[in-house]
NUROKOL-683616 format. One record per residue: residue number from 1; x, y, z of N, C-alpha, C in turn. Coordinates in nm, 4 decimals, always signed. Layout:
<pts>
(NUM,(X,Y,Z),(X,Y,Z),(X,Y,Z)),
...
</pts>
This chain:
<pts>
(1,(-1.4081,-2.7101,-4.2813),(-1.3117,-2.7468,-4.2158),(-1.3474,-2.6635,-4.0716)),
(2,(-1.3088,-2.7463,-3.9371),(-1.3522,-2.7057,-3.7843),(-1.2910,-2.5398,-3.7422)),
(3,(-1.3755,-2.4710,-3.7116),(-1.3023,-2.3256,-3.6614),(-1.2041,-2.3453,-3.5780)),
(4,(-1.1040,-2.2468,-3.6183),(-0.9700,-2.2559,-3.5194),(-1.0054,-2.2015,-3.3943)),
(5,(-0.9629,-2.2320,-3.3066),(-1.0001,-2.1597,-3.1748),(-0.8583,-2.1218,-3.1030)),
(6,(-0.8930,-2.0067,-3.0730),(-0.7685,-1.8949,-3.0153),(-0.7800,-1.9770,-2.8366)),
(7,(-0.6572,-2.0362,-2.8153),(-0.6413,-2.1294,-2.6713),(-0.6085,-2.0118,-2.5726)),
(8,(-0.5593,-1.8942,-2.5913),(-0.5549,-1.8072,-2.4990),(-0.6571,-1.7300,-2.4603)),
(9,(-0.7372,-1.7090,-2.6073),(-0.9160,-1.6529,-2.5607),(-0.9661,-1.7193,-2.4757)),
(10,(-0.9518,-1.8498,-2.5252),(-1.0636,-1.9434,-2.4728),(-1.0478,-1.9774,-2.3087)),
(11,(-0.8843,-1.9807,-2.2511),(-0.8405,-1.9653,-2.1109),(-0.8741,-1.8657,-2.0802)),
(12,(-0.8945,-1.7372,-2.1154),(-0.9042,-1.6116,-2.0430),(-1.0872,-1.6286,-2.0596)),
(13,(-1.1744,-1.6758,-2.1056),(-1.2872,-1.6768,-2.1124),(-1.3684,-1.7690,-2.0021)),
(14,(-1.2378,-1.8650,-1.9901),(-1.3086,-1.9834,-1.8378),(-1.2601,-1.8716,-1.7354)),
(15,(-1.1444,-1.8135,-1.7425),(-1.0886,-1.7368,-1.6393),(-1.2075,-1.6222,-1.5871)),
(16,(-1.2589,-1.5809,-1.6862),(-1.3861,-1.4844,-1.6917),(-1.4955,-1.5363,-1.5943)),
(17,(-1.5230,-1.6767,-1.6625),(-1.6153,-1.7506,-1.5800),(-1.6131,-1.7511,-1.4635)),
(18,(-1.5015,-1.8135,-1.4111),(-1.4494,-1.8313,-1.2794),(-1.4942,-1.7003,-1.2008)),
(19,(-1.4440,-1.6081,-1.2288),(-1.4409,-1.4767,-1.1470),(-1.5830,-1.4373,-1.1671)),
(20,(-1.6548,-1.4570,-1.2598),(-1.8234,-1.3990,-1.2620),(-1.8673,-1.4796,-1.1091)),
(21,(-1.8452,-1.6038,-1.1011),(-1.9169,-1.7080,-1.0285),(-1.8946,-1.6664,-0.8948)),
(22,(-1.7492,-1.6246,-0.8816),(-1.6893,-1.5917,-0.7494),(-1.7600,-1.4611,-0.6962)),
(23,(-1.8024,-1.3573,-0.7943),(-1.8284,-1.2514,-0.7757),(-2.0188,-1.2484,-0.7538)),
(24,(-2.0812,-1.3431,-0.7792),(-2.2262,-1.3858,-0.7840),(-2.2593,-1.4747,-0.6638)),
(25,(-2.1669,-1.5952,-0.6058),(-2.1880,-1.6701,-0.5135),(-2.0709,-1.6870,-0.4269)),
(26,(-1.9423,-1.6510,-0.4490),(-1.8645,-1.6543,-0.3807),(-1.7643,-1.7720,-0.4160)),
(27,(-1.6466,-1.7997,-0.3452),(-1.5492,-1.8786,-0.3969),(-1.6069,-2.0322,-0.4388)),
(28,(-1.6711,-2.0560,-0.2912),(-1.7053,-2.2003,-0.2996),(-1.8058,-2.2464,-0.4226)),
(29,(-1.8811,-2.1437,-0.4609),(-1.9577,-2.1973,-0.5818),(-1.8845,-2.2132,-0.7301)),
(30,(-1.7624,-2.1573,-0.7320),(-1.6659,-2.1546,-0.8187),(-1.5997,-2.2798,-0.8424)),
(31,(-1.7013,-2.3957,-0.8402),(-1.6359,-2.5399,-0.8867),(-1.5931,-2.5649,-1.0321)),
(32,(-1.5592,-2.6650,-1.0753),(-1.5122,-2.7113,-1.2100),(-1.6311,-2.7104,-1.3004)),
(33,(-1.7241,-2.7819,-1.2163),(-1.8464,-2.8096,-1.3175),(-1.9347,-2.6481,-1.3083)),
(34,(-1.9308,-2.5527,-1.2363),(-2.0064,-2.4728,-1.2767),(-1.9249,-2.3587,-1.3535)),
(35,(-1.7724,-2.4131,-1.3697),(-1.7058,-2.3030,-1.4643),(-1.7360,-2.3512,-1.5827)),
(36,(-1.7080,-2.4967,-1.6214),(-1.7330,-2.5502,-1.7454),(-1.9054,-2.5108,-1.7682)),
(37,(-1.9882,-2.5340,-1.6921),(-2.1122,-2.4781,-1.7176),(-2.1522,-2.3348,-1.7858)),
(38,(-2.0630,-2.2343,-1.6949),(-2.0718,-2.1125,-1.7465),(-1.9950,-2.0767,-1.8846)),
(39,(-1.9170,-2.1826,-1.9059),(-1.8554,-2.1703,-2.0482),(-1.9179,-2.2683,-2.1318)),
(40,(-1.9896,-2.3124,-2.1116),(-2.0957,-2.3636,-2.2240),(-1.9938,-2.5125,-2.2799)),
(41,(-1.9496,-2.5660,-2.1808),(-1.8554,-2.6691,-2.2280),(-1.8828,-2.7998,-2.1505)),
(42,(-1.8274,-2.9170,-2.1252),(-1.8359,-3.0431,-2.0332),(-1.7100,-2.9970,-1.9436)),
(43,(-1.7103,-3.0614,-1.8151),(-1.5725,-3.0486,-1.7481),(-1.4736,-3.1192,-1.7998)),
(44,(-1.4760,-3.2153,-1.8877),(-1.3701,-3.2920,-1.9486),(-1.3313,-3.1548,-2.0408)),
(45,(-1.3783,-3.1194,-2.1340),(-1.3089,-3.0005,-2.2335),(-1.2741,-2.8821,-2.1320)),
(46,(-1.3203,-2.8430,-2.0482),(-1.2246,-2.7517,-1.9354),(-1.1079,-2.8048,-1.9017)),
(47,(-1.0811,-2.9258,-1.8785),(-0.9329,-2.9841,-1.8584),(-0.8800,-2.9784,-1.9958)),
(48,(-0.9096,-2.9637,-2.0704),(-0.8403,-2.9488,-2.2153),(-0.7470,-2.8017,-2.2116)),
(49,(-0.7810,-2.7270,-2.1211),(-0.7313,-2.6066,-2.1116),(-0.6650,-2.5644,-2.0447)),
(50,(-0.6800,-2.6219,-1.9177),(-0.6255,-2.6127,-1.7884),(-0.5931,-2.7563,-1.7265)),
(51,(-0.4865,-2.8046,-1.6762),(-0.4340,-2.9422,-1.6618),(-0.5072,-2.9416,-1.5197)),
(52,(-0.5214,-2.8620,-1.4189),(-0.5963,-2.8992,-1.3055),(-0.6771,-2.7602,-1.2704)),
(53,(-0.7335,-2.7953,-1.1345),(-0.8077,-2.6695,-1.0773),(-0.6996,-2.5477,-1.0233)),
(54,(-0.6031,-2.6115,-0.9778),(-0.4799,-2.5343,-0.9405),(-0.4162,-2.4456,-1.0580)),
(55,(-0.4301,-2.4919,-1.1725),(-0.4031,-2.4026,-1.2761),(-0.4834,-2.2918,-1.3358)),
(56,(-0.6067,-2.3377,-1.3107),(-0.7391,-2.2318,-1.3456),(-0.7132,-2.1385,-1.2119)),
(57,(-0.6930,-2.2046,-1.0984),(-0.7152,-2.0681,-1.0008),(-0.5685,-1.9817,-1.0028)),
(58,(-0.4274,-2.0679,-1.0426),(-0.3145,-1.9687,-1.0618),(-0.3547,-1.8477,-1.1807)),
(59,(-0.4263,-1.8917,-1.2868),(-0.4266,-1.8186,-1.3953),(-0.5498,-1.6802,-1.3296)),
(60,(-0.6154,-1.7440,-1.2680),(-0.7327,-1.6207,-1.1969),(-0.6706,-1.5282,-1.1274)),
(61,(-0.5691,-1.6092,-1.0370),(-0.5110,-1.5098,-0.9420),(-0.4017,-1.3933,-1.0474)),
(62,(-0.3736,-1.4601,-1.1319),(-0.2513,-1.3887,-1.2142),(-0.3509,-1.2762,-1.2727)),
(63,(-0.4564,-1.2882,-1.3336),(-0.5220,-1.1857,-1.4029),(-0.5682,-1.0739,-1.2604)),
(64,(-0.6278,-1.1403,-1.1807),(-0.7008,-1.0555,-1.1041),(-0.5537,-0.9447,-1.0372)),
(65,(-0.4239,-0.9826,-0.9994),(-0.3542,-0.8927,-0.9798),(-0.3017,-0.7854,-1.1003)),
(66,(-0.3275,-0.8522,-1.2185),(-0.2970,-0.7707,-1.3052),(-0.3971,-0.6600,-1.3365)),
(67,(-0.5052,-0.6944,-1.3459),(-0.6311,-0.5976,-1.3561),(-0.5982,-0.5083,-1.2464)),
(68,(-0.6184,-0.5547,-1.1348),(-0.5705,-0.4555,-1.0025),(-0.4688,-0.3570,-1.0297)),
(69,(-0.3353,-0.4009,-1.0828),(-0.2173,-0.3320,-1.1155),(-0.2705,-0.2464,-1.2172)),
(70,(-0.3631,-0.2659,-1.3118),(-0.4096,-0.1815,-1.4413),(-0.4343,-0.0518,-1.3665)),
(71,(-0.5543,-0.1008,-1.2824),(-0.6604,+0.0137,-1.2210),(-0.5506,+0.1238,-1.1561)),
(72,(-0.4244,+0.0387,-1.0668),(-0.3637,+0.1298,-1.0157),(-0.2335,+0.2227,-1.0711)),
(73,(-0.1942,+0.1567,-1.1822),(-0.1231,+0.2309,-1.2738),(-0.1816,+0.3713,-1.3256)),
(74,(-0.3361,+0.3324,-1.3771),(-0.4067,+0.4556,-1.4483),(-0.4027,+0.5532,-1.3072)),
(75,(-0.4261,+0.5197,-1.1797),(-0.4781,+0.6157,-1.1166),(-0.3558,+0.6770,-1.0212)),
(76,(-0.2175,+0.5914,-1.0672),(-0.1264,+0.6691,-1.0313),(-0.0524,+0.7411,-1.1156)),
(77,(-0.0850,+0.7551,-1.2417),(-0.0426,+0.8469,-1.3057),(-0.0186,+0.9803,-1.2840)),
(78,(+0.0813,+1.0437,-1.2910),(+0.1261,+1.1643,-1.2345),(+0.1425,+1.1927,-1.1233)),
(79,(+0.1267,+1.0956,-1.0349),(+0.1482,+1.1160,-0.8972),(+0.2859,+1.0408,-0.8398)),
(80,(+0.3263,+1.1165,-0.7151),(+0.4231,+0.9958,-0.6803),(+0.4331,+1.0295,-0.5197)),
(81,(+0.5391,+0.9588,-0.4381),(+0.5295,+0.9805,-0.3038),(+0.4101,+0.9462,-0.2456)),
(82,(+0.3708,+0.9924,-0.1137),(+0.2871,+0.9623,-0.0735),(+0.1283,+0.9580,-0.1252)),
(83,(+0.1451,+1.0629,-0.2160),(-0.0159,+1.0957,-0.3097),(-0.0223,+0.9415,-0.3902)),
(84,(+0.0544,+0.9026,-0.4174),(+0.0720,+0.7799,-0.4916),(+0.0537,+0.6526,-0.4406)),
(85,(+0.0877,+0.6723,-0.3117),(+0.0888,+0.5643,-0.1834),(-0.0506,+0.5369,-0.1429)),
(86,(-0.1191,+0.6456,-0.1394),(-0.2586,+0.6536,-0.1214),(-0.3409,+0.5678,-0.1998)),
(87,(-0.3077,+0.6221,-0.3187),(-0.3763,+0.5322,-0.4543),(-0.3872,+0.4057,-0.4520)),
(88,(-0.2259,+0.3476,-0.4446),(-0.1745,+0.2193,-0.4579),(-0.2808,+0.1601,-0.3482)),
(89,(-0.2779,+0.2056,-0.2346),(-0.3390,+0.1586,-0.1004),(-0.4677,+0.1269,-0.1043)),
(90,(-0.5481,+0.2054,-0.1825),(-0.6787,+0.1772,-0.2166),(-0.7323,+0.0765,-0.3291)),
(91,(-0.6293,+0.0450,-0.4159),(-0.6312,-0.0802,-0.4755),(-0.5751,-0.2002,-0.4065)),
(92,(-0.5057,-0.2050,-0.3031),(-0.4562,-0.3258,-0.2246),(-0.5290,-0.3571,-0.1488)),
(93,(-0.5924,-0.2443,-0.0406),(-0.6755,-0.3035,+0.0531),(-0.8439,-0.3285,+0.0094)),
(94,(-0.9000,-0.4483,+0.0395),(-1.0437,-0.4676,-0.0319),(-1.1360,-0.3704,+0.0378)),
(95,(-1.1733,-0.2506,-0.0200),(-1.2492,-0.1386,+0.0423),(-1.3785,-0.1357,-0.0216)),
(96,(-1.4143,-0.2232,-0.1539),(-1.5297,-0.2240,-0.2112),(-1.5695,-0.3787,-0.2775)),
(97,(-1.6780,-0.3704,-0.3427),(-1.7109,-0.4932,-0.3619),(-1.5749,-0.6087,-0.5063)),
(98,(-1.5568,-0.4433,-0.5618),(-1.4608,-0.5327,-0.6622),(-1.3500,-0.5854,-0.5924)),
(99,(-1.2461,-0.5093,-0.5102),(-1.1609,-0.5558,-0.4507),(-1.1512,-0.6441,-0.3655)),
(100,(-1.2683,-0.7182,-0.3158),(-1.3546,-0.7801,-0.2075),(-1.3351,-0.9292,-0.2774)),
(101,(-1.3889,-0.9314,-0.3832),(-1.3910,-1.0394,-0.4515),(-1.2655,-1.0892,-0.5112)),
(102,(-1.1855,-0.9885,-0.5706),(-1.0654,-0.9963,-0.5623),(-0.9800,-1.0660,-0.4656)),
(103,(-1.0044,-1.0070,-0.3852),(-0.9508,-1.0759,-0.2374),(-0.9740,-1.2020,-0.2133)),
(104,(-1.0965,-1.2390,-0.2556),(-1.1338,-1.3746,-0.2325),(-1.0433,-1.5040,-0.3191)),
(105,(-1.0381,-1.4586,-0.4396),(-0.9400,-1.5178,-0.5298),(-0.7708,-1.5394,-0.4847)),
(106,(-0.7654,-1.4138,-0.4753),(-0.6068,-1.4405,-0.4002),(-0.5927,-1.5069,-0.2993)),
(107,(-0.6452,-1.5101,-0.1888),(-0.6524,-1.5432,-0.0564),(-0.6570,-1.7059,-0.0841)),
(108,(-0.7711,-1.7392,-0.1653),(-0.7659,-1.8895,-0.1868),(-0.6449,-1.9627,-0.2770)),
(109,(-0.5857,-1.8792,-0.3480),(-0.4858,-1.9260,-0.4379),(-0.3522,-1.9099,-0.3360)),
(110,(-0.3157,-1.8164,-0.2739),(-0.2200,-1.8297,-0.1393),(-0.2047,-1.9502,-0.0678)),
(111,(-0.3476,-1.9878,-0.0345),(-0.3671,-2.0848,+0.0598),(-0.3026,-2.2469,+0.0026)),
(112,(-0.3380,-2.2338,-0.1416),(-0.2649,-2.3643,-0.2370),(-0.0962,-2.3657,-0.2581)),
(113,(-0.0793,-2.2164,-0.2365),(+0.0867,-2.2172,-0.2596),(+0.1682,-2.2586,-0.1522)),
(114,(+0.0863,-2.2863,-0.0330),(+0.1314,-2.3247,+0.0822),(+0.1879,-2.4576,+0.0718)),
(115,(+0.0787,-2.5682,-0.0203),(+0.1155,-2.6977,-0.0232),(+0.1626,-2.7208,-0.1793)),
(116,(+0.1818,-2.6362,-0.2396),(+0.2135,-2.6707,-0.3948),(+0.3318,-2.5718,-0.4187)),
(117,(+0.4383,-2.6521,-0.3917),(+0.5519,-2.5501,-0.4673),(+0.5760,-2.4807,-0.5969)),
(118,(+0.5037,-2.5675,-0.7289),(+0.4972,-2.5276,-0.8476),(+0.4003,-2.3926,-0.8587)),
(119,(+0.3271,-2.3872,-0.7715),(+0.2743,-2.2425,-0.7994),(+0.3298,-2.1006,-0.7207)),
(120,(+0.4494,-2.1275,-0.6743),(+0.5185,-2.0350,-0.5552),(+0.5601,-1.9203,-0.6789)),
(121,(+0.5936,-1.9522,-0.7883),(+0.6536,-1.8661,-0.8817),(+0.5644,-1.7540,-0.9430)),
(122,(+0.4030,-1.7850,-0.9462),(+0.2994,-1.7089,-0.9777),(+0.2669,-1.5996,-0.8696)),
(123,(+0.2947,-1.6256,-0.7328),(+0.2766,-1.5718,-0.6130),(+0.4048,-1.4547,-0.5898)),
(124,(+0.5154,-1.5085,-0.5965),(+0.6104,-1.4243,-0.5980),(+0.6256,-1.3218,-0.6895)),
(125,(+0.5888,-1.3404,-0.8154),(+0.5969,-1.2589,-0.9165),(+0.4802,-1.1374,-0.9007)),
(126,(+0.3867,-1.1913,-0.8549),(+0.2712,-1.0791,-0.8264),(+0.2945,-1.0022,-0.6958)),
(127,(+0.3440,-1.0700,-0.5946),(+0.3740,-0.9960,-0.4492),(+0.4971,-0.8985,-0.4849)),
(128,(+0.5948,-0.9715,-0.5711),(+0.7153,-0.8753,-0.5703),(+0.6835,-0.7409,-0.6370)),
(129,(+0.5806,-0.7396,-0.7447),(+0.5614,-0.6193,-0.8138),(+0.4984,-0.5121,-0.7420)),
(130,(+0.3934,-0.5489,-0.6731),(+0.3318,-0.4588,-0.5599),(+0.4056,-0.4229,-0.4612)),
(131,(+0.4853,-0.5211,-0.3845),(+0.6025,-0.4884,-0.2834),(+0.6998,-0.3752,-0.3638)),
(132,(+0.7301,-0.3668,-0.4880),(+0.8057,-0.2630,-0.5336),(+0.7479,-0.1302,-0.5612)),
(133,(+0.6437,-0.1387,-0.5709),(+0.5412,-0.0378,-0.5946),(+0.5334,+0.0701,-0.4433)),
(134,(+0.5121,-0.0259,-0.3327),(+0.4990,+0.0344,-0.2104),(+0.6645,+0.0890,-0.1968)),
(135,(+0.7734,+0.0020,-0.2276),(+0.9126,+0.0862,-0.1810),(+0.9377,+0.1993,-0.2843)),
(136,(+0.8693,+0.1979,-0.3985),(+0.9052,+0.3059,-0.4913),(+0.8470,+0.4511,-0.4333)),
(137,(+0.6944,+0.4062,-0.3700),(+0.6440,+0.5222,-0.3400),(+0.6659,+0.6009,-0.2312)),
(138,(+0.7526,+0.5071,-0.1234),(+0.8089,+0.5610,+0.0293),(+0.9488,+0.6056,-0.0456)),
(139,(+1.0328,+0.5437,-0.1434),(+1.1385,+0.6153,-0.1893),(+1.1307,+0.7676,-0.2099)),
(140,(+1.0106,+0.7811,-0.3005),(+0.9849,+0.9110,-0.3497),(+0.9338,+1.0183,-0.2450)),
(141,(+0.8650,+0.9736,-0.1518),(+0.8145,+1.0200,-0.0383),(+0.9555,+1.0965,+0.0526)),
(142,(+1.0764,+0.9925,+0.0627),(+1.1753,+1.0464,+0.1157),(+1.2215,+1.1451,+0.0247)),
(143,(+1.2413,+1.1497,-0.1209),(+1.3151,+1.2520,-0.2002),(+1.2200,+1.3629,-0.2434)),
(144,(+1.1138,+1.3636,-0.1748),(+1.0553,+1.4884,-0.2126),(+1.0078,+1.5423,-0.0561)),
(145,(+1.0463,+1.5024,+0.0473),(+1.0404,+1.5765,+0.1765),(+0.9363,+1.5384,+0.2365)),
(146,(+0.8468,+1.4484,+0.1883),(+0.7218,+1.4181,+0.2486),(+0.8023,+1.3283,+0.3768)),
(147,(+0.8600,+1.2665,+0.3723),(+0.9201,+1.1766,+0.4808),(+1.0309,+1.1817,+0.5137)),
(148,(+1.1046,+1.1879,+0.6456),(+1.2802,+1.2363,+0.6680),(+1.3338,+1.1301,+0.6080)),
(149,(+1.4351,+1.1990,+0.6111),(+1.5564,+1.1445,+0.5347),(+1.6121,+1.0253,+0.6240)),
(150,(+1.5804,+0.9974,+0.7294),(+1.6114,+0.9081,+0.8081),(+1.5057,+0.7772,+0.8166)),
(151,(+1.3866,+0.7964,+0.7722),(+1.2843,+0.6828,+0.7331),(+1.3432,+0.5638,+0.7125)),
(152,(+1.3109,+0.4598,+0.7628),(+1.3576,+0.3266,+0.7077),(+1.2610,+0.2702,+0.6087)),
(153,(+1.3167,+0.3021,+0.4922),(+1.1968,+0.2761,+0.3921),(+1.1798,+0.1062,+0.3766)),
(154,(+1.2715,+0.0341,+0.3927),(+1.2739,-0.1053,+0.3663),(+1.1970,-0.1579,+0.4912)),
(155,(+1.1927,-0.1150,+0.6119),(+1.0966,-0.1769,+0.7345),(+0.9751,-0.1245,+0.6556)),
(156,(+0.9593,-0.0068,+0.6321),(+0.8164,+0.0503,+0.6397),(+0.7743,-0.0263,+0.5162)),
(157,(+0.8321,-0.0436,+0.4370),(+0.7854,-0.1161,+0.2958),(+0.7246,-0.2606,+0.3560)),
(158,(+0.7751,-0.3159,+0.4519),(+0.7295,-0.4531,+0.4889),(+0.6083,-0.4342,+0.5540)),
(159,(+0.6009,-0.3245,+0.6701),(+0.5164,-0.3009,+0.7342),(+0.3605,-0.2703,+0.6566)),
(160,(+0.3923,-0.1978,+0.5487),(+0.2492,-0.1642,+0.4827),(+0.2111,-0.2805,+0.3890)),
(161,(+0.3090,-0.3331,+0.3683),(+0.2921,-0.4630,+0.2589),(+0.1917,-0.5598,+0.3514)),
(162,(+0.2691,-0.6216,+0.4958),(+0.1774,-0.6902,+0.5532),(+0.0781,-0.6488,+0.6378)),
(163,(+0.0216,-0.5360,+0.6064),(-0.0807,-0.4708,+0.6863),(-0.1833,-0.4692,+0.5384)),
(164,(-0.1425,-0.4894,+0.4378),(-0.2282,-0.4656,+0.3143),(-0.2638,-0.6436,+0.3464)),
(165,(-0.1873,-0.7427,+0.3098),(-0.2136,-0.8644,+0.3268),(-0.3109,-0.8794,+0.4139)),
(166,(-0.2964,-0.8452,+0.5505),(-0.3719,-0.8497,+0.6762),(-0.5348,-0.8317,+0.6555)),
(167,(-0.5434,-0.6961,+0.5788),(-0.6536,-0.6459,+0.5646),(-0.7388,-0.7816,+0.4362)),
(168,(-0.6507,-0.7878,+0.3642),(-0.7519,-0.9117,+0.2466),(-0.7813,-1.0152,+0.3298)),
(169,(-0.6741,-1.0861,+0.4011),(-0.7229,-1.2077,+0.4464),(-0.8614,-1.1690,+0.5207)),
(170,(-0.8645,-1.0755,+0.6349),(-0.9531,-1.0420,+0.7128),(-1.0820,-1.0328,+0.6615)),
(171,(-1.1002,-0.9791,+0.5426),(-1.2173,-0.9736,+0.4747),(-1.2580,-1.0727,+0.4317)),
(172,(-1.1737,-1.1634,+0.3944),(-1.2245,-1.2939,+0.3355),(-1.2735,-1.3819,+0.4469)),
(173,(-1.2161,-1.3751,+0.5588),(-1.2363,-1.4759,+0.6605),(-1.3531,-1.4199,+0.7336)),
(174,(-1.3858,-1.2912,+0.7181),(-1.4899,-1.2058,+0.7986),(-1.4710,-1.2096,+0.9566)),
(175,(-1.3679,-1.1707,+0.9682),(-1.2923,-1.1478,+1.0954),(-1.3986,-1.0363,+1.1949)),
(176,(-1.3966,-1.0792,+1.3036),(-1.5178,-0.9800,+1.3561),(-1.4811,-0.8439,+1.3650)),
(177,(-1.3228,-0.8467,+1.3935),(-1.2637,-0.6674,+1.3817),(-1.2161,-0.6384,+1.2558)),
(178,(-1.2334,-0.6928,+1.1456),(-1.2020,-0.6719,+1.0017),(-1.2635,-0.5704,+0.9461)),
(179,(-1.1792,-0.4417,+0.9398),(-1.2283,-0.3164,+0.8816),(-1.0933,-0.3160,+0.7570)),
(180,(-1.0953,-0.3046,+0.6547),(-0.9949,-0.2953,+0.5826),(-0.9597,-0.1237,+0.5907)),
(181,(-1.0572,-0.0602,+0.5833),(-1.0522,+0.0998,+0.5779),(-0.9527,+0.1709,+0.7290)),
(182,(-0.9990,+0.0649,+0.8113),(-0.9185,+0.1082,+0.9772),(-0.7798,+0.0529,+0.9315)),
(183,(-0.7592,-0.0563,+0.8876),(-0.6042,-0.1120,+0.8570),(-0.5394,+0.0278,+0.7771)),
(184,(-0.6129,+0.0669,+0.6632),(-0.5576,+0.1893,+0.5912),(-0.5194,+0.2922,+0.6559)),
(185,(-0.5776,+0.3177,+0.7801),(-0.5624,+0.4158,+0.8477),(-0.4303,+0.3810,+0.9494)),
(186,(-0.4187,+0.2632,+0.9715),(-0.2994,+0.2475,+1.0277),(-0.2020,+0.2426,+0.9893)),
(187,(-0.1702,+0.2475,+0.8311),(-0.0939,+0.2790,+0.7460),(+0.0008,+0.4158,+0.7818)),
(188,(-0.1307,+0.4769,+0.7833),(-0.0796,+0.6269,+0.8105),(-0.0193,+0.6555,+0.9340)),
(189,(-0.0806,+0.5898,+1.0405),(-0.0409,+0.6174,+1.1879),(+0.0999,+0.5347,+1.2056)),
(190,(+0.1589,+0.4426,+1.1323),(+0.2960,+0.3990,+1.1160),(+0.3774,+0.4963,+1.0495)),
(191,(+0.3258,+0.5892,+0.9770),(+0.4241,+0.6187,+0.8904),(+0.4252,+0.7566,+0.9661)),
(192,(+0.3309,+0.8221,+1.0334),(+0.3223,+0.9304,+1.1037),(+0.4609,+0.9911,+1.1586)),
(193,(+0.5249,+0.9132,+1.2634),(+0.6623,+0.9305,+1.3312),(+0.7702,+0.9553,+1.2390)),
(194,(+0.7725,+0.9357,+1.0936),(+0.8547,+0.9432,+0.9921),(+0.8002,+1.0684,+0.9057)),
(195,(+0.7291,+1.1389,+0.9051),(+0.6997,+1.2510,+0.8075),(+0.7559,+1.3454,+0.8501)),
(196,(+0.8082,+1.4535,+0.7511),(+0.8486,+1.5726,+0.7531),(+0.7411,+1.6690,+0.7969)),
(197,(+0.7772,+1.7748,+0.8463),(+0.6410,+1.8802,+0.8901),(+0.5583,+1.9183,+0.7905)),
(198,(+0.6057,+1.8922,+0.6554),(+0.4942,+1.9196,+0.5405),(+0.4097,+1.8180,+0.5027)),
(199,(+0.5089,+1.7023,+0.5154),(+0.4535,+1.5731,+0.4733),(+0.3254,+1.5210,+0.5900)),
(200,(+0.3499,+1.5861,+0.7279),(+0.2957,+1.5258,+0.7953),(+0.1569,+1.5693,+0.7643)),
(201,(+0.1343,+1.6943,+0.7374),(+0.0004,+1.7735,+0.6903),(-0.1074,+1.6959,+0.6124)),
(202,(+0.0009,+1.7032,+0.4601),(-0.0585,+1.6416,+0.3554),(-0.0773,+1.5014,+0.3647)),
(203,(+0.0013,+1.3990,+0.4625),(-0.0684,+1.2949,+0.4403),(-0.1832,+1.2515,+0.5302)),
(204,(-0.2017,+1.3480,+0.6105),(-0.3347,+1.3436,+0.6945),(-0.4499,+1.3322,+0.6376)),
(205,(-0.4188,+1.4737,+0.5430),(-0.5293,+1.5040,+0.4622),(-0.5577,+1.3884,+0.3345)),
(206,(-0.4691,+1.3104,+0.3072),(-0.4845,+1.1905,+0.1796),(-0.5619,+1.1263,+0.2944)),
(207,(-0.5089,+1.1062,+0.3900),(-0.6024,+0.9822,+0.4920),(-0.7653,+1.0029,+0.4946)),
(208,(-0.7859,+1.1124,+0.4991),(-0.9201,+1.1499,+0.5388),(-1.0111,+1.1632,+0.3915)),
(209,(-0.9369,+1.1738,+0.3035),(-0.9725,+1.1972,+0.1342),(-1.0793,+1.0686,+0.1055)),
(210,(-1.2142,+1.0483,+0.0798),(-1.2714,+0.9450,+0.0622),(-1.2257,+0.8772,-0.1152)),
(211,(-1.2456,+0.7645,-0.1234),(-1.1908,+0.7082,-0.2127),(-1.3032,+0.7440,-0.3918)),
(212,(-1.2547,+0.7649,-0.4761),(-1.3866,+0.7585,-0.5621),(-1.4498,+0.6326,-0.6044)),
(213,(-1.5832,+0.6530,-0.6162),(-1.7004,+0.5335,-0.6298),(-1.6608,+0.4839,-0.7814)),
(214,(-1.6826,+0.3318,-0.7752),(-1.6690,+0.2942,-0.8915),(-1.8165,+0.2850,-0.9334)),
</pts>
């Protein structure tokens, strides 16, 4: 009898092939032919697991977001407020090779969402999760007295989120002024007027703390 194939496992393997090609040669190298070859199948067999290239890209985007989310949650364990926010931002901003490769996949997918309504649910689910994490950190910072009680949490959440998206986009298009670390410092500059006296000192210290090397 033919050996049973775990469909989801096979899809995950193709997504892994896609992501490894992006890491090796950039997004332009991750063609359907290259992904099929890396997975040891024909292009026709690849489409047995993914109906279109957009579906493959959407699954890769979802897995990238979940992978980054797992790193974020592991590093945020036991932290809250501004301390947790710093960790979250280190995973959100493309500060190293891992997050830069992930940003390439995400930005490519976001570009497809603009023209394909059926992909919007994936984008919105991943975006809502990260947006909600930023909001939670800022609310905790208010509760813990790191930010003033009058801090406009919803507006600050939106600003921090958009700075992160801009950092990801700039790193992918190689904008001449792109510097994700600088954009990360801008976040703390934006938060500075809303810090309490205690929060101002600890927040500044966190902004200068080097991130761990992976």
